[in-house]
C-alpha positions in Angstrom: 61.7 44.6 13.0 58.5 43.2 11.4 57.7 41.7 8.0 54.1 41.5 7.0 51.7 41.5 4.1 49.0 44.0 3.1 46.2 43.3 0.6 43.5 45.7 -0.6 40.7 44.3 -2.8 39.4 47.8 -3.6 40.8 51.3 -3.7 42.0 52.4 -0.3 43.6 55.4 1.3 46.0 54.8 4.3 47.5 57.5 6.5 50.5 56.8 8.9 51.6 59.2 11.6 55.4 59.9 12.0 57.2 57.0 13.6 60.8 56.2 14.7 61.3 53.7 11.9 61.6 53.2 8.2 58.8 51.3 6.5 59.4 49.8 3.1 56.5 48.6 0.9 57.3 46.0 -1.8 54.4 45.8 -4.2 53.4 42.3 -5.3 50.4 43.4 -7.5 48.8 46.7 -8.4 50.1 50.2 -7.9 50.2 52.8 -5.1 51.0 56.5 -4.8 52.8 57.5 -1.6 53.1 61.1 -0.4 55.5 62.2 2.3 56.9 65.6 3.1 54.7 67.0 0.3 56.3 64.8 -2.4 54.4 62.0 -4.2 56.0 58.9 -5.7 54.5 55.9 -7.5 55.4 52.3 -6.7 54.6 49.0 -8.5 56.1 45.5 -8.8 59.4 47.0 -10.1 59.8 49.7 -7.5 59.4 49.7 -3.7 58.7 52.8 -1.7 60.5 53.9 1.5 58.5 55.7 4.1 61.0 57.7 6.1 61.0 58.2 9.9 59.4 61.3 11.4 57.2 62.0 8.4 53.5 61.8 7.8 52.8 59.3 5.1 49.7 59.0 2.8 49.3 55.9 0.7 46.7 55.8 -2.1 46.3 52.2 -3.1 44.6 51.0 -6.3 42.2 48.1 -6.7 43.9 44.7 -6.0 47.0 46.3 -4.5 49.1 44.0 -2.3 52.6 44.4 -0.8 55.1 43.1 1.7 55.7 45.7 4.4 59.0 45.8 6.3 59.5 48.1 9.3 63.0 48.7 10.5 64.0 50.9 13.4 66.3 53.9 12.8 68.9 52.6 15.2 69.0 49.2 13.5 69.8 50.8 10.2 72.3 53.3 11.7 74.1 50.4 13.5 74.3 48.3 10.4 75.8 51.3 8.5 78.4 52.2 11.1 79.6 48.6 11.4 80.1 48.5 7.6 81.7 51.9 7.3 83.9 51.4 10.4 83.1 54.8 11.8 80.1 56.5 13.4 77.5 58.6 11.6 76.0 61.8 12.9 72.4 60.7 12.2 70.5 57.8 10.6 70.9 57.9 6.8 68.3 59.7 4.7 67.2 56.9 2.4 65.9 57.6 -1.1 62.1 57.5 -1.4 62.1 54.5 -3.8 64.1 51.3 -4.3 64.6 49.8 -7.7 63.6 46.1 -7.4 65.0 45.3 -10.8 68.7 45.7 -9.8 70.7 42.7 -8.5 70.8 44.3 -5.0 67.1 45.2 -5.1 66.1 41.7 -6.2 68.3 40.1 -3.5 66.8 42.3 -0.8 63.2 41.5 -1.9 64.0 37.8 -2.0 65.3 37.9 1.5 62.1 39.7 2.7 59.9 37.1 1.0 62.0 34.3 2.7 61.5 35.9 6.1 57.8 36.4 5.6 57.3 32.7 4.7 59.5 31.3 7.6 59.8 31.7 11.4 63.4 32.8 11.0 62.9 36.2 12.7 61.7 34.4 15.8 64.4 31.7 15.8 66.7 32.0 18.9 69.9 31.5 16.8 68.9 33.1 13.5 66.6 36.0 14.5 69.2 38.6 15.2 71.4 37.8 12.2 68.3 37.9 9.9 67.4 41.3 11.2 70.9 42.6 10.6 70.9 41.1 7.1 67.7 42.9 6.2 69.1 46.3 7.3 72.5 45.7 5.7 71.2 44.6 2.4 68.7 47.5 2.3 71.7 49.9 2.6 73.2 48.2 -0.5 69.9 48.4 -2.5 68.7 51.9 -1.9 70.4 55.3 -2.6 71.8 57.4 0.3 74.8 59.6 1.0 77.0 56.7 2.1 76.5 54.5 -0.9 79.7 55.3 -2.7 81.7 54.7 0.5 79.9 51.3 1.1 80.6 50.3 -2.5 84.3 51.4 -2.3 87.3 49.2 -1.9 88.4 47.9 1.5 91.8 46.6 2.6 92.4 43.4 4.5 94.7 43.1 7.5 96.8 40.3 9.0 95.3 37.2 10.6 94.7 38.8 14.1 91.1 39.8 13.5 90.3 36.5 12.0 91.9 34.6 14.9 89.8 36.6 17.4 86.6 35.9 15.4 87.3 32.2 15.1 88.1 31.9 18.9 84.8 33.5 19.8 82.9 31.2 17.4 84.6 28.1 18.6 83.9 29.1 22.3 80.2 29.7 21.9 79.0 28.4 18.4 75.3 28.4 19.4 75.4 32.1 20.2 73.3 34.2 17.7 76.3 36.0 16.3 75.6 38.9 13.9 78.3 40.2 11.6 78.3 43.4 13.6 79.1 41.5 16.8 81.8 39.4 15.1 83.4 42.6 13.7 83.4 44.1 17.2 85.1 41.0 18.6 87.7 41.2 15.7 88.2 44.9 16.2 87.6 45.9 12.6 84.6 46.9 10.4 82.3 44.3 8.9 83.7 44.9 5.4 87.3 44.6 6.6 86.5 41.4 8.5 85.1 39.9 5.4 88.2 40.8 3.4 90.4 39.4 6.1 88.4 36.1 6.2 88.6 35.8 2.4 92.3 36.3 2.5 93.2 34.0 5.4 90.3 31.5 5.4 89.1 31.6 1.8 85.6 31.8 3.3 83.3 34.5 4.6 82.6 35.0 8.3 79.1 33.5 7.8 80.6 30.4 6.0 83.1 29.8 8.9 80.3 30.1 11.4 78.2 27.6 9.5 81.1 25.2 9.2 81.7 25.2 12.9 78.0 24.7 13.7 77.8 21.9 11.1 80.7 20.1 12.9 78.9 20.5 16.3 75.7 19.2 14.7 77.6 16.2 13.5 78.9 15.6 16.9 75.5 15.8 18.5 74.0 13.4 15.9 76.9 10.9 16.4 76.3 11.0 20.2 72.5 11.2 20.0 69.8 8.6 20.6 67.5 8.1 17.5 64.7 7.2 19.9 64.8 10.6 21.6 65.9 13.1 19.0 65.6 13.9 15.3 67.8 15.3 12.6 65.3 18.2 12.3 65.7 19.1 16.0 69.4 18.9 15.9 69.7 21.0 12.7 67.3 23.7 14.0 69.1 23.8 17.3 72.3 24.7 15.5 70.8 27.4 13.4 70.0 25.5 10.2 66.5 26.5 9.2 66.6 25.1 5.7 66.6 21.3 6.1 67.3 20.6 2.4 70.4 22.8 2.6 71.5 21.2 5.8 71.2 17.7 4.4 73.2 18.8 1.3 75.9 20.5 3.2 76.2 17.6 5.6 76.4 15.0 2.9 79.0 17.1 1.0 81.2 17.3 4.1 80.7 13.8 5.8 79.7 11.7 2.7 76.7 10.3 4.5 73.2 11.6 5.2 72.6 13.1 8.7 70.0 10.4 9.6 72.6 7.7 9.1 75.0 9.4 11.6 72.1 9.6 14.1 71.1 5.9 13.7 74.7 4.7 13.8 76.9 2.4 11.6 75.0 -0.7 12.8 71.9 0.6 10.9 73.9 0.9 7.7 
């Protein structure tokens, strides 16, 4: 998966050969017309365009056109879909040619893309794989395809067994770059069912439970650390907290002291 930015100061025509991936262009300024399989669609700041795999794509960009460009492999999208449906699909989904960026799901997906473009998260050893999965999963909730109704439908929760298996795995290797798909495989249920089970038995999402465990381990490392050899930023990043402001806020809410005070010890206070 890649997230990049394209800018064209003047009118430009771009041709792409068929590829084994989806490419989604999120306009930031200007307009473009994209033609694939003989059908043309327009895109602007309110509507992204989805270039499908295995199709020639022609993009006619106007003056001053710029966009974020996201490429996602077919297998990544198909895997995210299957883990949320809880069953296999015969082929990668045929995504609609456009994505409405004015809907809540469309706005959320575009915000995630902007965040990933402006940060090194995709290259982070703990956060990279979960970030890729999140892009694919949220795309499936933002764009139309034949499985949308099933994804939006209700899901039933189970007993505590799946949650217990998930928690045991997290506690055993909390620094592992768990994705929701991997946690659901460990739990033995679909991603959506695992989420329902966690809300029922933990009153938290799988991601929230994972962050809580990592926050506790970060606290332990700070408490045992030497302020002359380590920093709060290094400890937080090592445990998968890329946003230092959020880490400090979550840490203070849970432990009632800032993380730097834990690292320096009670004598400093």
